[in-house]
C-alpha positions in Angstrom: 10.6 11.6 12.2 11.1 10.8 8.5 13.4 12.0 6.2 11.3 13.6 3.5 8.1 15.2 3.3 6.3 12.6 0.9 3.4 11.4 2.1 2.9 7.5 2.4 -0.3 5.4 3.3 1.4 3.1 5.4 3.1 2.7 8.3 6.6 1.8 8.0 8.5 0.6 11.7 12.0 0.5 10.6 11.4 4.0 9.1 9.4 6.0 12.1 11.6 4.0 14.8 8.1 4.1 17.1 5.2 2.4 17.6 1.9 4.1 16.9 -0.5 4.8 19.2 -3.4 3.5 17.2 -3.6 1.4 14.0 -6.6 1.5 12.1 -7.0 -1.7 9.0 -9.8 -1.3 6.5 -11.2 -4.5 5.8 -10.1 -6.1 2.3 -12.2 -8.8 1.4 -14.2 -10.5 4.8 -11.6 -9.3 7.2 -9.9 -13.0 7.3 -6.4 -11.2 7.0 -6.5 -8.0 9.5 -7.8 -11.1 12.0 -5.2 -13.4 11.2 -3.1 -14.7 14.0 -1.1 -16.7 12.5 3.1 -16.6 14.5 5.6 -14.6 12.1 2.7 -14.3 9.6 -0.8 -13.3 10.6 -1.8 -9.0 10.3 -3.2 -9.4 13.9 0.0 -11.3 15.5 2.4 -8.9 14.1 0.4 -5.8 15.5 -0.2 -7.3 19.0 3.6 -9.1 19.0 5.9 -7.2 16.9 4.8 -3.2 16.3 2.2 -3.1 19.3 0.5 -0.1 19.0 -2.0 0.9 22.1 -4.8 0.0 20.3 -5.6 -1.8 17.4 -9.0 -1.4 14.9 -10.1 -3.2 12.2 -12.9 -1.3 10.1 -15.2 -3.1 8.0 -16.8 -0.7 5.4 -19.7 -2.7 4.0 -20.8 -3.6 7.3 -19.8 0.5 9.0 -18.6 -1.7 11.8 -15.5 -1.5 13.7 -13.6 -3.5 16.2 -11.2 -1.8 18.9 -8.6 -4.0 20.7 -6.6 -2.8 23.5 -2.8 -4.0 24.0 -2.9 -4.6 27.9 1.3 -4.8 28.0 0.9 -5.9 31.8 -0.8 -9.1 30.9 0.2 -9.1 27.1 -3.4 -9.9 25.9 -5.7 -8.0 24.1 -9.1 -6.5 25.4 -11.9 -5.3 23.1 -12.7 -1.8 23.4 -16.7 -1.5 24.6 -19.6 0.5 25.0 -19.8 2.4 21.7 -22.0 5.6 21.4 -25.5 5.6 19.8 -23.9 7.1 16.3 -21.6 3.8 16.7 -18.3 6.1 17.6 -16.2 4.9 20.3 -16.0 7.7 23.6 -12.1 8.7 23.9 -12.5 7.9 27.6 -13.4 4.5 26.9 -10.2 4.0 24.8 -7.8 6.0 27.1 -9.2 5.5 30.1 -6.2 3.4 31.7 -2.3 4.1 31.4 -1.1 3.6 27.6 
């Protein structure tokens, strides 16, 4: 629980002390920063290896496109969420079909 009622626009692991269920990144530029898997510094690597939310989404505003990755703890790999609805939204059952 946060120590104050101040709003923050970003998640801070050492203040929250619990991994978020879902992280959604809005692409800046071409999305290279959000997809960077460089050990110890890339944003994607940090979410996958350090923060470890159940789902990591990358939203590209200009393309109106979203990629959603599920961190599979048992296999330690990422699985892309498939089967978007016709209106380009992911069904909750698609994202939460397994154990989280």
